[in-house]
N, C-alpha and C positions, 0 to 999 in steps of 0.2 A: 589552488592546482596542491595535491595534498602529496603528502613525500614519505617510502616505504621503505623502509635500510630489511635485503634481505641478501642472505647469504650466498655466494660463489666460492667452492670450494674449501672452506671454511674463513673464507673471508668476508663481512661485510661491507655491501654497497648503498647509497640512500639514493633510492633513485626515484623521479616525481612523475608523476600520472594525472591527471584527471576527477576528478572529486566521486567518488561510488568506484576508482575501477583497482583498486586497492588490491582487493582481495584476489583479484586475476592478476593480478603486477608479478605478486606473493605466489601464487601456482604458474604460469611461466616461467617463474627466478626456478622455479626446484627442478619442472622439469630442463630448464636448463642445466642446472647445478648438476644433478643428474649425465648429463653428455659429457660435462666437464671433467666430472670425476669419473667415470668408466673410459671416457681419455687417457685421464694421470694413469690407469695404472692399467694401460693398453698398453703405451708408450710414454711412459715415465715422465719425468716433468720436465716439458716442456719447456718453461717460460711463462709466465700468463701472458702475451701474448697472443703468443700462438695457442699456448692452452682451449684459450676463451675463444680464436677463430675458426682452430679443428674440432672445437665443440660447436660452433654455429654453425658450419661448413654440413656434420652431421645430420642437423635438424634440419637445415634450407635442403638436403637430398632423399634426407624421409617424408617431407615436404611434398615437393616433386611429387614422392613418386606416388604420395595420397592424393596428390590434384588428377596425376595419369588413372587412379584406377575409379574413382571417381569420373570423370571423363567418360570411362570406362560403362563404369555401372547406369548413366543417364546415359550414353547413348543405347543402352540395354532397356532402358524404362522406356524409351521413347519407343523402342523397336516394336516392347512387349502392348502397350498403349495400343500401337498401329494396329496389331494384331488382335486387342480386341477389341478395338470399334470394330474391323471388319467379321468378324465374328457375332459381334454382335448384330448383326447389317443381316446378315445370312443367317441367323434365329431367327429378329422377326418377320424375313423375306419368305424361311420358314413356314409360321407358326400363322402366317398370313397365306399360304397355300393351302394348310391345312386345316382352314377355316374355312377358307371357299371349297373345298375338299366336300367338309363338313355340310355345310350350306347347301349345296348340289345334292348331297346324299339326303339331307331330310327334306329339300322341295321334290326328290324324282322318287 
């Protein structure tokens, strides 16, 4: 297990992670640090625990919003794929009909 030191609100924290995940941990710690610093600027010093809690809740809220948007996008994608399939079926039928008409004209 790897150990990484991250900075949150100007303080270092040693955190363990799986080997190879160090860079990812550093990046998500930066996101958390930005959120915590923003909360601190907006509401003042709440104490470390409350400040971290507010930062985590705001990030969780953002994640919930993104999950909801993803669900809507996936639903829209499914709908569009269905529309595409129906359009392809109609196009094949139209081409087959046109081919039959052309064969009829050529034979006649």
